[in-house]
C-alpha positions in Angstrom: 66.6 -25.4 20.2 67.5 -24.5 16.1 64.9 -24.2 13.4 65.4 -25.8 10.0 63.7 -23.4 8.2 63.9 -26.1 4.8 61.8 -28.6 6.8 59.3 -25.3 8.1 58.7 -24.1 4.7 55.9 -26.6 3.8 54.3 -25.3 7.5 54.6 -21.8 6.7 53.7 -22.0 3.5 50.6 -23.8 5.0 49.8 -20.8 7.7 50.5 -18.1 4.8 47.6 -20.3 2.8 45.4 -20.3 5.9 45.9 -16.4 6.5 44.7 -15.8 3.0 41.7 -17.9 3.5 40.5 -16.5 6.4 37.2 -14.3 6.1 38.5 -11.1 4.3 35.7 -9.1 5.4 34.8 -10.6 8.9 35.8 -7.1 10.2 33.1 -5.3 8.3 30.3 -4.3 10.2 26.5 -3.9 8.8 23.3 -2.5 10.3 20.3 -3.7 8.2 17.4 -1.5 9.6 14.9 -4.5 8.1 15.5 -8.1 7.0 15.6 -7.6 3.3 18.5 -5.5 3.4 20.3 -7.8 5.5 19.7 -10.5 3.3 21.0 -8.7 0.4 24.0 -7.5 1.9 24.9 -10.9 3.0 24.6 -12.0 -0.5 27.0 -9.3 -1.7 29.5 -9.7 1.3 28.8 -13.2 3.0 31.5 -12.6 5.7 30.2 -9.3 7.0 28.6 -9.1 10.5 25.2 -7.9 10.1 22.9 -6.8 12.8 19.1 -6.4 11.8 17.1 -4.1 13.9 13.9 -5.6 13.1 12.2 -8.8 12.0 9.4 -9.8 9.7 7.2 -10.0 13.0 7.6 -6.4 13.5 6.3 -3.3 11.9 9.2 -1.6 10.6 7.6 2.2 11.3 7.8 1.5 14.8 10.4 0.0 16.9 12.3 0.8 20.3 15.5 2.3 19.9 17.2 -0.2 22.3 20.6 0.1 24.0 21.8 -3.0 21.8 21.1 -1.0 18.4 22.8 1.8 19.2 25.5 -0.2 20.2 25.2 -2.3 17.2 24.9 1.2 14.9 27.8 2.7 16.9 30.3 0.1 15.5 28.7 -0.1 11.9 30.6 0.3 8.6 27.5 1.1 6.6 23.8 1.3 7.7 21.5 0.0 5.2 17.8 1.0 5.2 14.8 1.8 3.2 14.6 5.4 3.4 11.7 8.0 2.4 10.9 8.4 6.1 9.9 4.6 6.7 12.4 4.6 10.1 11.8 8.4 10.6 10.3 7.4 13.7 13.4 5.8 15.3 16.5 5.8 13.1 17.6 9.6 13.5 17.6 8.9 17.4 19.6 5.5 17.1 22.4 7.5 15.0 22.4 10.5 17.2 22.9 8.3 20.1 25.7 6.1 18.6 27.5 9.2 17.4 29.1 6.9 14.6 30.2 9.4 11.9 30.8 6.8 9.5 26.8 6.6 9.0 25.7 10.0 9.5 23.2 11.7 7.0 25.4 12.6 4.2 28.3 10.3 4.4 29.0 7.1 2.2 28.0 4.7 5.5 24.6 5.7 5.3 22.8 3.8 2.3 19.1 4.0 1.7 17.6 1.9 -0.7 14.5 4.0 -1.7 17.0 6.5 -3.2 17.7 4.4 -5.8 14.3 3.4 -7.1 11.2 5.0 -8.4 8.6 5.2 -5.9 4.6 4.8 -6.0 2.5 7.4 -4.8 4.8 10.5 -4.0 3.1 13.7 -2.5 3.8 17.1 -2.6 1.8 17.9 0.3 1.4 15.7 3.6 -0.6 16.5 6.5 -1.7 14.4 9.8 -5.2 14.1 8.5 -3.6 11.7 5.3 -2.8 9.1 7.9 1.1 7.5 8.2 1.5 8.9 4.1 5.1 9.1 3.0 5.7 12.5 1.1 8.8 10.8 -0.9 6.1 7.9 -2.2 5.5 4.4 -1.0 9.0 2.8 0.8 8.1 -0.9 0.3 10.1 -1.3 -2.9 11.4 -4.6 -1.6 8.8 -6.7 -3.3 9.4 -4.9 -6.5 10.7 -7.5 -9.0 11.7 -4.6 -11.6 13.7 -2.5 -9.0 15.5 -4.6 -6.7 18.1 -5.1 -9.4 18.7 -1.3 -9.4 19.0 -1.3 -5.8 21.3 -4.2 -5.4 23.9 -2.8 -8.1 24.0 0.8 -6.2 24.4 -1.2 -3.0 27.3 -3.3 -4.5 28.8 -0.4 -5.9 29.0 1.5 -2.2 30.1 -1.4 -0.5 32.9 -1.8 -2.6 33.3 2.1 -2.4 33.7 1.3 1.4 36.0 -1.9 0.7 37.7 -1.2 -2.4 40.0 -3.9 -1.9 37.5 -6.2 -2.3 35.4 -4.5 -4.9 35.9 -7.0 -7.8 34.5 -9.9 -5.6 31.7 -8.0 -4.3 30.4 -6.9 -8.1 30.8 -10.8 -9.2 28.6 -11.7 -6.3 26.2 -9.0 -7.9 26.4 -10.7 -11.0 25.6 -13.9 -10.0 22.6 -12.7 -7.7 21.1 -10.7 -10.8 21.9 -13.9 -13.3 19.2 -15.9 -10.7 16.9 -13.0 -9.9 16.5 -12.9 -13.7 15.9 -16.9 -13.6 13.2 -16.0 -11.0 11.7 -13.2 -12.6 10.9 -15.0 -15.7 8.9 -17.9 -13.7 7.0 -14.8 -11.9 5.9 -13.6 -15.1 4.3 -16.8 -16.1 2.5 -16.7 -13.1 1.4 -13.2 -14.0 -0.4 -14.3 -16.8 -2.9 -16.7 -14.5 -3.0 -13.7 -11.8 -3.6 -10.4 -13.8 -7.2 -8.8 -13.7 -7.8 -10.5 -10.0 -8.0 -9.1 -6.7 -7.2 -9.0 -3.1 -8.1 -7.2 -0.2 -5.0 -5.9 1.7 -4.1 -4.2 4.9 -1.9 -1.1 4.2 0.7 -1.1 1.1 3.2 -3.6 2.0 2.7 -5.9 -1.0 1.3 -3.1 -3.4 4.5 -3.3 -5.4 4.5 -7.1 -6.1 0.4 -6.8 -6.8 0.3 -4.0 -9.4 3.5 -6.0 -11.1 1.8 -9.0 -11.0 -1.4 -7.0 -12.0 -3.2 -7.8 -9.0 -5.5 -5.4 -7.9 -5.8 -4.2 -4.7 -8.8 -1.5 -4.4 -10.3 -2.7 -1.0 -7.9 -1.5 2.4 -8.5 -2.6 5.9 -7.2 0.6 7.0 -9.2 3.9 6.7 -6.4 5.5 6.2 -2.7 4.6 5.4 -1.2 3.5 9.2 -4.2 3.5 11.1 -5.7 0.5 12.6 -8.7 -0.7 11.2 -11.8 0.7 12.8 -15.4 -0.8 13.3 -16.8 1.7 11.5 -14.5 1.1 8.4 -15.3 -2.3 8.7 -18.7 -2.1 8.2 -18.5 0.4 5.4 -16.4 -2.3 3.6 -19.4 -4.4 3.5 -21.0 -2.2 1.2 -17.9 -1.4 -1.2 -19.1 -3.1 -4.6 -15.2 -3.9 -5.3 -15.2 -6.3 -2.2 -17.2 -8.9 -4.2 -14.7 -9.0 -6.8 -11.6 -10.0 -4.2 -11.2 -13.6 -3.5 -9.2 -13.0 -0.7 -8.0 -10.9 2.4 -4.3 -10.4 2.0 -2.2 -9.4 5.3 1.1 -9.5 6.7 2.7 -11.5 9.3 3.2 -8.5 11.5 -0.3 -7.5 11.2 -3.4 -8.0 13.4 -5.8 -11.0 12.0 -8.5 -10.0 14.0 -9.6 -7.0 11.6 -9.3 -9.5 8.3 -10.6 -12.6 10.3 -13.8 -10.5 11.4 -14.5 -9.3 7.8 -13.9 -13.2 6.5 -16.7 -14.3 8.9 -18.9 -12.1 7.2 -18.0 -12.7 3.1 -16.8 -16.2 3.2 -13.5 -15.0 1.6 -10.3 -16.5 2.9 -7.5 -14.6 5.0 -3.9 -15.2 3.6 -1.3 -14.2 6.1 2.2 -14.1 4.4 5.5 -12.4 5.7 6.5 -8.9 4.5 10.1 -9.8 4.1 12.4 -12.0 4.4 11.9 -14.8 7.1 14.4 -17.5 9.3 12.6 -19.9 7.1 14.7 -21.3 4.8 11.9 -21.2 2.4 11.7 -17.8 2.5 15.0 -16.2 3.8 16.0 -14.9 0.2 13.8 -12.2 -1.3 13.5 -14.4 -4.4 12.4 -17.1 -2.2 9.9 -15.0 -0.6 8.8 -13.3 -3.7 8.0 -17.2 -5.3 6.2 -18.1 -2.2 3.9 -15.0 -1.8 3.2 -15.8 -5.9 2.4 -19.4 -5.3 0.0 -18.7 -2.6 -1.8 -16.3 -4.5 -2.2 -18.8 -7.2 -3.3 -21.2 -5.0 -5.8 -18.5 -3.5 -7.0 -18.2 -7.4 -7.0 -21.8 -8.1 -9.6 -22.5 -4.9 -12.0 -20.2 -5.9 -15.0 -22.0 -6.4 -17.5 -19.5 -6.6 -16.4 -18.0 -10.4 -13.0 -16.4 -9.3 -12.1 -12.8 -7.9 
């Protein structure tokens, strides 16, 4: 049966248009160590296949090097992680077992966000007596309103280098992300005016970048040393800490045990505020901008509910 090419041209044109319209980056595989880097990568390359190693209910310091994660990083074109030793307990093992040359140290396929930020509290000397201290500085930089744009720009550039044929699209999405981020940041600055000078009790340093940016103090820590579980003796000592009187709430992350915070709350009357330390699957907190907005709103609510004169 002969085919009339003149009649088939519209069909052929539709097929070609359809092929052009297919996701151009569907074959690009991303391994994200933490959810915050997964959501940023999706903002820049929405059609990429993204595997996230951890969730907001997990402590990113400690996860199991499961076979599924080894397989995911084995096919990754890029691994996007925090760095600054946050994943030191499990990422090197994954990289070794996967044997993927693209994402080995020193290769363009391994991206560490901390390499593109100025970290708080670096240490020249670190030993076990100091607890879980990162010599490079505090790695939880994903909640830093001023540093996230720098990290995202660096990630966009790296993705563009790995997929140069799509670099223009990636950069355009970065610009859109940056405009949206700047708009949110102006709103957070207004909220900071009401929060500055207040303080909260924390557990670990996961929220410190944002708290410092907002002007909220965090001089009382449920952990006796970074990374060490709150002990009964340490919690008892906190009851005599003068700084505790100035704090109006006890702030902990969703992956942390609530028992130490509740113990202190029962003896001080201070409310416990449980917040995700990173993005979640909930539409209200599935981007970093929405997450920070929620944290800021919850802090404002805590301030407003204080009835004894404030922080």
